[in-house]
C-alpha positions, 0 to 999 in steps of 0.5 A, spaced: 208 700 810 208 693 813 205 689 819 207 687 825 211 681 822 214 686 818 211 684 812 209 688 806 203 688 802 206 684 796 209 678 800 202 678 803 199 677 796 203 670 795 198 667 800 192 668 795 190 662 792 187 664 786 192 665 780 189 670 776 188 675 782 195 673 786 199 675 778 194 681 777 195 684 785 203 682 785 204 686 778 200 692 781 204 691 787 211 691 785 215 697 783 215 700 777 219 698 772 217 705 767 219 712 766 215 713 773 218 720 773 214 722 767 208 719 771 205 715 764 201 710 770 197 712 776 202 711 782 201 706 788 204 709 793 207 717 795 209 720 790 216 725 792 217 733 789 222 731 783 226 736 778 226 730 774 220 731 770 220 739 769 228 738 766 226 732 762 220 737 759 225 742 758 230 738 755 225 735 749 223 742 748 230 745 747 231 739 742 224 741 738 226 747 738 233 746 736 232 741 730 226 746 728 231 752 727 236 746 723 232 744 719 227 749 718 232 754 717 238 751 714 244 755 714 247 757 707 256 757 707 258 761 702 
């Protein structure tokens, strides 16, 4: 979203004079730098459907089961 002068909300936050409020708004409006596909933070913009989250979930689930089989049921070779 932009205004008539093609400025985004993060650009408008630069004009705030209160330092604490300015830093807080810029941090909230900046693009996320974390694993946003896991939705650890509430997104501040529209979230599109992604297959990344279920794929990570399936990979982690199969990795846990594989480790369980390897360590809980060790294979003995005679």
